[in-house]
N, C-alpha and C positions, 0 to 999 in steps of 0.2 A: 415623266418631271419629278424630282423629289420635293419633298414636301419640308419649308423652314417656316418652323413653329417658335413660339416664344410661352413656357410653362412659368406664368404669372405668379409672386410669391403669395405663399396661402391657398393656392389655388391648384388642384388636380386635373385642368382640364387646358389643353394646349387650342391656342387661338391661329390662325393665318396671320403669317407678317405682311403687312400694308405693303403694298407695291417699291413705297419708296425703302424699306428695308433690301430688298431685292436687288438693288441696282440702279433706281430711279432719283431724281434728285427732287422730285413734287414738283415739279412745274415752278412757274412765277411762285407760290408760294413758300414754298423752300426759300427760291434765290429771295423772297423780300426779309427772311429771317432773320437778325443781326447775329452776324459771327458769334460763339462762344466759342469758350477754350478749355478743356478737357486735360487731366491727366488720364489719359489711357498706357495700360499695362506698362506705368513706369517712366512715359514719356509727354513732355505738353504736346498736345494736339491739337488742332481745329476739324473740325469735320470735313468730310466724311475720314473715318478709319476704317480698317480692312482686320474679318475677322477671318482665320483662314483654319480648316480641317480635312485632311485626307485628301489633298487637290481641291479644294471646294473654298475658292475666297470670295468672299460676303462684303459691300461696301456699306456702309451704317453711317448716313445720313443725319445731321442735326435733326430733323424733326422723331426719330428713331432714336437716337440718342436721350433726346429730351424725355420720349416716350418711357426708355427703358427706366432711366434712374425716378420718373415720378417727381415723389417729395424727398427721397431720399439726397442726402451730399453723394453718397459711393456704392459702389454694389460689385459683387464677384459673381462672372456669368462664366458658363459652359457652353461649346460648339462643341457637337460630336451626334452620335448615331442617336436615336432613339433603341430603348432595349428591346430587342427582339426583331429589328426591323433596319435598315438601310437609309430610313426616313432623317435627314438631319433637323436637330434642332439646338434652337438657341434659349436659354433658361438659364434661369437665377442657379447660384449653386446650393441654396436650399432646397431645392428639387431634383438632386444628384438621383435621386433614385429609378427616375426615369431615363439616368441615360446608358449606353451599351458600354461596359468597364474594359474592351479589349477591340479596336485601341482607346483608348481611355480618352473623352474630350479635350478639346485644347480650355486651358483656363484665360480668362483675361477681365482685369481690374477697371475700372470706369468712375472717375469723379469729376467733379464738378468742378472749374478754377486750373489756374496751374498744377504743378506737380512741387512738392514740396523743396525747399532750397536742399542741395544735395549736403549732407554731414560727412565729419571727417571719419575718413574709414580708418580700421584697424590691419595692416599688412601683416601683422606678427603671430594670428592667430589661426587656427583651423577653422574651416567652415564646410557646410551639411550640403550634400546637393543628394537627389532620388533620380535611379534611373528608371523605376518599373512601383506601378501601384499598387503591386504584389507586394513590393519591400515592408515591414514594419522598422525597421529602424535604418535610417539615412547612411550612408559611407561619408567619409570626414577626408578633405581635400587641404594643401594648400590655395590661399588664395589667387596667384596666380594659374593654378591648374582649375579652381576650383569655375573663375572665370571665363576662361577656355572652353569648361564643360557645360557651363551655361548655358553659351550661345550656341552649342549644339546640341541643346536640348532638355537635357537633364533641368532639374527645379528644385527653389527651395523647398525644405520639408514646410509642415502643418505645424503649427505649438497648440499645445495640450495643456491644462492645468489638471491631469492628471497621470499616473503611471502607467500610459498604454505601450508605452515600447521602453527600451533600457537605455536610450538615450535624454538624459537629465542634462538642463542647460542652467538650474539655478532659478532661484524664486519659485521652487514648486512647476517648473516648465517644463513638458518631453517633448521632443520633435519624433513625428511618425510624417509616413511618406502619402497616406490616405486621411481622410478622412475618416475615424470610426462612425461607425452608426450609430444613426439618431443625433448627432452631431452637425452642425453647421456654423459658414465662418460668422464671426461676430463684430466683423471689419475694423477690428483691430492689430495692433500689431503689437512683437516684441522683440528685442534683439534677440540677435543668434549667440549673441555674447555672453548673456547673462541672464536672460531672461525680464527684461526691465520692459517695460511700457516704452512705445514707440510715441512721439508726442504730434502725430497725426495719424488720419486712417492709411490700411493697411492701403486702400488704394490710391492716396496721395506720396506713398514712399517711392523715390524718383529711381531709374535704373541704378544711378552710381549705388545705392543702397539697397540692392536686393538680394544680396549677400548677407548684408547684416541686419535683413529684418524678417520673421516668418511672420503670417498669415494667422492668426489666433482665434482656433475652433473652439466650439464648445454645446 
């Protein structure tokens, strides 16, 4: 049976996920918990939420989500194979060095509370997307094309405040398809239309604005 583990932030040891993480609702204790609302991957949802990777679907119940968040308001998670094995790992994006690159792990965002209210979109500009973690510079598309490709599995590039690629978008921000070595998500978001800071954490960005905002790493 494949192992599911959580790499805790700032720790290099994996711990076995409690049974509730792997599909049990934790019995009466879980049922007795008052329901909370989360922003999960850009959509407002109540527990349980489901994470998926390479044909594996794992429900996460409220007790698990609260354990993952701890004292944080929002986190970015990776779900994929442990490097050098076919063991499944669920961990924070800061621990990306523990994950295999091919296939790349699935990225999830989680924040307490409902997602931020959608902002007005800009239909008349170009948008960047990635199709491989081996890309440096993302490809550019119209909004209509980008929206369709996003649904098919392509993703919005990461934003970095240093020239790690040729795709500069303003305010000293550059877009790249993989997180540079030694960097990790800051929790902030910037506009892909000019590099301006977003007024809420990236994990709170609603689906309607996922093309418009990039995850800032540093």
